[in-house]
N, C-alpha and C positions, 0 to 999 in steps of 0.2 A: 047161144050156145057158145062162142066165142067168148063171148064177154061173162059169161060163165064162168067158163077156163080163167078170164084173166081173172074173175074177181075172186078165183081160189088159189091164182099163185100171188095174186094181190094178199089174200091171206094168208096162203103160207110165208109166205116171203116178210111182210111185216109181222107176224109172230118170230119170223128168224132172226128181221131188224130191230123186232124187240130185245130177242132175246142176246144179239148183238149187245145194243145198245145197254142192257142191262148188267152184258160182261163188259162191255166198255167201260162204264160208270165201277163194275166192282171195281175193275185193274185200276182206274184211275183212284178207286179208297187206296187201293192195295199201293199205286205210284207214292200217294200225299202222305202212307204208311211208313213205305218206305225212304221217303225223304226225310220225314222224322225221328227213324231210326240212324240213318246216315246221319243227320245233324250229331243226334244222340250220339252217336259213335265218335263221330269228327270231336265235342267238348271232350268225351273219357280222352279220345289220341294227343289233344293238346292237354290234355291232364296229366296222361303218364307223361308225355313228354316231358311236360315240367315236373312232374316226381323225379323220371330220370334225369334230368339237369340237376335237381338238388341230390338226388343220388351221389350223383357226379363230385359235387362239388363238396356233402358229408366225405365223401369217398377220402379226394385229396385232401381236404381235411385230419381225415385220419392218417392218412398215409404220410402226412407231415408230422400229428402229432404221435402216432409208432417210430418213426424217426429221432422225435422228442426225445420219447419214450427210452427206445433202445440207447440213447444216445446217454438218455441221465443214469440208464440201469446201467450201462459200461463204468460211468462214474463212480454211480453207489458199488461194484464189483469192486472196483480199484478202490477205494476207501472203506470197504470191510476186510479187503487181501492189507491191505494197512492197520485197519483197527485188528484184526490178529493177530498181527505181527506184534505190533505196539501190543497188544493184548499177554503177549507169550513173555517179550522183555518185562511188563508190568509183573509178570505174574514172578519169573526169574528177579524181578528186582525185591520184590514185596516179600518170596523168598529169605533172601540174604536180609532183606527189613526183620524180617521175624526172627532170623538170627541174632544180627544183631542188637533185636531186642532184650530178646534171650539172654544175651549177655551183658547188656546192659543192665539188667534187672538182678542180676548176680551180681554186675560191679556194684551198683549201690546197695544190693545189701550191703557188700563188704566195704564198701564208706560209710555206712551208716554204725558199723558194727567198730569199723577203726573210731570214726568221730566217736564214737562211745569212748573207747578206748582210750582216744585223744584228750577227751572231757576228764575223764578216769586219772590219766596222769597232768595235766594241766591242773590240775585240783592239787594232785599231789604238790608240782613244783612254784604254783602261787603258794602254799603253804610252807614249801620248804624256804621262799624267799623272803615271806615276812616272819618267820621265825628266824632266817639272817638278819633280819632288821629287829628283830626281837620281842619279844611273846606282851612288852612295855616299853612304852616309844613316849616321846617329851615333847612337842613343837610348844615354840617361844611365839604368840604374837602381840605385837605394840600396833593399839590402834590408832588412827593419827587425835588432830588435835579438831574438836568442834568447833563451829563459828563461835559457839558464844563463849566458849570457857576462857577466862585472863588466867593471868600468870606465867610465869615461866615455864618453858619446856627443860625437861630433864636431857643432860650429857647423854645418849645413848647413841652408841656406833656398832657397825656391823661392819665388821674388817674380814672378814669371808665373804669376801662376793661371789666367789667361785659356790662351794658347797651350800652356801648360807646357814650353817650350826651355830653361829658365835653370835654375840653380844658380849658390848663390853659397855660396863653404867660407870659413870665417873661422878662421883662427892667433892663438894666444898664443903670444908667445914673451921671452925675456929678452936685455935688449942686456947688452953689456960693461961696459956701467955699471950694470945691475940694475934696470934700468930698463921696465916693460913691455909690451909691442913687438905690435901688436895688428897682423897682415895680413890683409886684404881677396881674396879671388879669385872674378872671375864669369866665367863658362862660361856658353857656349848652343850648342846642339846642334838636333836635327831632333825629338827629343822628348827629354821627363824625366820619368823616374816616381816618384814619392816609394815611400816603405815600404809604405806602404797599397796600393799597386795590385796587382792582383790577374793572374793572369796571364793569364784572360781579357783584361782590357784591355790587357798589354802584346799577345797577338796582334793585339787588332783591329786595331794598328797595322801588322802584320806578313804579315796576312794575303797582303792586297791584292799584294804582294810577291812571299809564296809562290805564288801563283795565274797570276803570270808564267810559270813553268816548264811550265805547261800550253800557255799560248802559242806555246812553242817559246824561250824564252831561258833562257838559264844565271845561274841564282841563287846568290846563296855567304851565308850567315848566321850568322857568327861571333860567340860571348860571349867578349869579353876582362878583363879583372881579374885583382884578386891573390890568393892560393889563398884562400878561406873567404867569397868576395865572392858568391857566390850565384850563382855560373854557372852549374855542372851543374844546379840547380836550375831557374835560368829556361830550358837546353833540353832537359833529359830529364824533370823534374817532380818528385813530393815521391815516386812511384810509393807501395806500401804500409807503409811508416816514416812511421807515427805522429809529431807531433809533440809535445809536453807540452800546448800552447795546443789542440790541435787536440781531445784526450785530454778537456779542459778543457770543452770546447764540448759533450763527447760524441759527437763526428762518428765515422762507422765508418769505417773502412778503404773502402773501396769508394766514399765520398762524398769523401775526403780525396784518393783519388789520382786521383776524376775532374777535382775543385776544384783540386789541385796539378800537371792533366799539364800537362808543360813545350813547348817551340815543336817539337820535332820530330813525339811524338804529334799535335799539334793543325796542323800543316803538311801530313804525312801524310794525317793524315782530311779537311782539305782538301779538298787533292788530288783525293782518291776521291773525295770528292763533286763537284768541278766535270767530274772527268772522269765521272759517270753521270749530270750531266743534263745533258753534250754529248751523249750518243747519239743524242737524239733530234735530233739537228743532222746527224747522219749521222759525229758520229766514234768512231771505236775507239782505245784506248790499251794498251796496255803497258810496266808499269812493274816495274823491277827495281832491287834496293838491296845494296850494301854497304853495312861497320861497322869503316875503318878507326882504328887506334894509331901515335900516330907518337911513338916512347920514342926519346929519345939516337938521332935523326937516322936509325932505322929503322924501317921499316914494317910492324907488326903486321896481321894480319887475324886480325877478333874474330870474327867468324863461321868459321873456319877447323876448323883439328883441334890448334889451342893449339901449335903448334911454333912458339914465336914465338924472335927472333933465329936459327935455324936459315938460314929463305930470305931469299934476296935478290930485294928487290919490286922490278920496274923499271916509272919511271913512263913512259907513253906518252900521246902528243896527235896527232889526226887535225887537221890545220888545214883541212880539207873541212868537217866535221862538225859539230868542238870538242869532239869526244867524248875523253873521257878514262880511259885505261882502267888497270887495275895486272896487272904478271904475276901466276900461280900465287894469283891472290886467287879466293873463290868467291863469288857476283852469286846474287843470292835473287829468284825472279819474287815479287812479291807481288801478294794478291787481296784483301786486305784492312786493314785499320787493325790490326786483335785482330793477325793474324800479326808486322807492325809491333811490335806492343809487346814478345811473345815474343822476336823479335832483341836489340831492347833491352835485356832483362833477361838475359838470354846475355851482350851485349857488355859490359855493366855487370858482372856476375860477371869478367869478363877483362879489363878496364884492372886495366894498373899502378898500382899504389898506392902508397903508404908516410909514415911518419909524421915532420913537420916539427912548428917552432912555431908555424906560424900554423894547422894546423890537423891536427885529430888523422887522420884519413884523406882527403889530400890526395892527389887525383889528378895524377901527375907525367907527365901522359902528355897531349900534343893528341887529341882521337877527330875522326873523321870520321866522319858519318854523309852519303853518299851516294845520292841518291833520281834515277834516270834514266831517263825520262818519255819515247817517242814514238810517234806520233797518223799516224793516216790519216783522210784523209774519203773513202769512199768512192762520196759525192756529186760532190763537187767535185774529186776527186784528189787535196786538197791534203796533204802531209806535213809532218811536223817533229816537231822532236828536243832535250829540253831536262832541264836535269838543274834539282836544289834540293841543295844541300850545306849541312851545317847544321853549324859546329864547333864543341869544346868545349876552346877553349885551355886551355893550363896556364896552373897561377898567374904573374903577372909580376912574384912581390918579391923586389926586389933580394937582394945575398947576406950584405948583414946585418942585414935584418928575416926571414929565413930562420930562419935559427939550423944553416947547414949547413954551416958554413965548416970542422966537426972531422972530418965523415965525405966522406970522400974521393966514394962513390957517389954520396950527395945534394949533394954539391958539383958533380960531373960531371954531373947532375941536370939542377938548377938553370942549368947554364953554358949546358946546349944549349937547355932551355928559352928563357932572355935572347936565346940567339941566334938563335932561330930567328925568335919576337917581335921582334927586332930588326931582321931582312931580311924580314918584314910590314912594317914601319914604312918603311925603303926600297923595298920593290916599288908603295906605292903612292904612295909622295914622288916616285917614280920617273915612276907613272903620270901622273901631275898637269903634272910636267916634262913630259909626250910630249905632255899633251894644249896645252898652251904651243909647245913647237920640232916638233913634225911627229911623223909616225908611224916616225919614222930613231934617234930618240933610244932607246938600250937600259936593257931595265927585266930587274934582275938577278931574275928567278923561281930562278936554279936553286942562289939561297945556301943555301938550306933544300930541306930535302923538304917541308915544309910548303906553302911558295910555290909549289914549284914543283908540287906534286898540285894545287894549289887553281891555276894558272895561268889555265887556261879562265874560272873564276869568278871570276875581278879583276882581265881585263883590260876594255877597253873595251868586249870585245861582249857583259857582262855587267853586272847588279845587284848590289849589293854593300851591307848593311849588317852593322853592326856596333853590340852592343847592349853597352855597357862598363856594368859592375859594381864597385856600389862598394859597402865599409864603413860602417858609419855610426860605430863605433865611431873615439874619441880617435886613442887606439894605433896606430892605422892611416892617421891622415890624411895620413902625407907619400909613403905607396905608394900612396893614393887620387889626390892632388896630381900626382904623376909617371904616374897613368891617365889620369886628366884633360889633363894637355898631353897626352898621345900621342892620347886620343881627340882633339880639336880637329885634333892638325895632321893625321889621317882626314877630320874634317869638313871641315876647308879646303880638299882636294883633290877637285880635278873633273877626271875622265875622259871618254873618250870614251862615245858612242852606243852601246846597248846594238845586238846583232845575234842575227838569230833561227840556232837550227842548221839544218843544212841534213842531211836526210838522202839520201844516194846511192842509187843503182834499182838 
C-alpha cells in the first residue's frame, strides 16, 4: 500500500520532473536564443557606435567646411560689394565716355568737313602758286658726257648757283681775218639742271605741276631738244638697260631702273599716290591711259594692234569738258603704276626708230602719253576731269647736222619733224599774242597733228612745261644754241589762266 502510494508519488513527481526538465530545456533554449539576441544587439551596438564615431567625424568636417564656407562667403560678399562699387564707377565712366564719344563723333564730322574745305582751299592755293610760277614754264637740262662719247665738251657755265635759273654758253670761232673770236650767250629759264642732276631732282620740280591734273586741270609736259640730248631718258627713264657707269659702281638692274625712272612713271606714281590719299576726303578717281606716236604727220596707236599707217585716226575736242579723244585707238583703264610700266615697255618696243648720224638709234617720231583722270566726291557732290600729257618730242636737229640729206625717207622724216616743231613754236607764239590782243586772235593748232592733238593742253586753259634737253658736246653747240633760242621764245610767252575741266551730268 505504501509502495503503491510511493509509486504514485514517484509517477506524479516523475511527471513533474519531466515537466520541469522540459521547462528547463525550454528555458535553456530561450537562454540560448537570448544569448544570440544579446550577441546580435552587441554587434548592432558596435555598428551604431562606429556610425556615431563616423557621424561625429563627419560633423566635425562639416563644421570645419561650414567655417570655411562662411569665410569664403564673407570674402565673396566683400568682393560683391567692391564689384558693385566698381560697377557703379564704371557705369559713371561709361556715361562719361558715351558723352565723349558723341562729342568726338561730332568733332570728327566737323574735322571731316574742315578737311574737305581745307582740300578745296589747298586746290585753290596750289593752283594760285602754279599760276604765279607761270602757266607755261621752261626747264633746261644738260645731260652728262657718256662713257663712249668722243670729242670736246662745250663751254657751259651755271653762274646762278643759288636759284639755278641761268646758263651761259661760250662759243669760239675764227673771223675772216683769222683772229679768234669768242662769243658769250646768256639764257635764263625757270630752272636749270646741271649734268649731275638726278631724275629725282628734276621730278621734284615737276611733281606739283603733275598733281594739278588730279585737281581737274589739263597739264602738258614735253621734252624738247636735238636727237641724243636725253629727252627719252628724261621722260621714260633708263629702264633696265645698264650704263657703263652704273655697272662700274656695282648697281643691279632693279636699282638702276628705280633710280633712273623718268618723268612719266614718276608722274603716274605721284598721281596714284595723291588719288589714294584723297579717298579719305571722299574722292573717288578713275584713270585711263593712251600712248600715241606721231610719225610723218600720221597718228599711230602704240598700244593697239600694231597696224601702223593703216588707220586714219581723227582728233576730236569737246569744248565743254575740254576732253580730247582720238578715233580707233585703245584707252586702257589704269589701276596701278606697275601696269603703266608694262604699257611703257610695250610702247617703247613699237616706236619708229632709225639710225642717223646724231644717234645710233634715234627716235624719229613724237610720242605722247595721255593720262585722263575723272574724279567725284560723293560727300560734296564735286566732280572734275583733268589730263596729263607727257610728250617725248622727236629730235630737233637741222637737216645738215642730221646727215640725212642723201636718204629720201630720212629726209622726209626730218622735214616732218621740223615742220611740227615749227608749228609748236607758232602756237606758243600765237598764245602769247592772244594774251595781249584778246580772245579773237587765231591760234594755228591745225598746222600739225602734234599741236592739234595737244590743243587743250597748250591753250590758256592748261598748265604747260617744256623741258629743254641739251648735249654737253662742243660738236653740238650750234644745235644747242638753236634749241636755247627756241626755249627762250617759249619762256617769254604768257598764256591765260588755267581752267578746270568739267564733267557733264
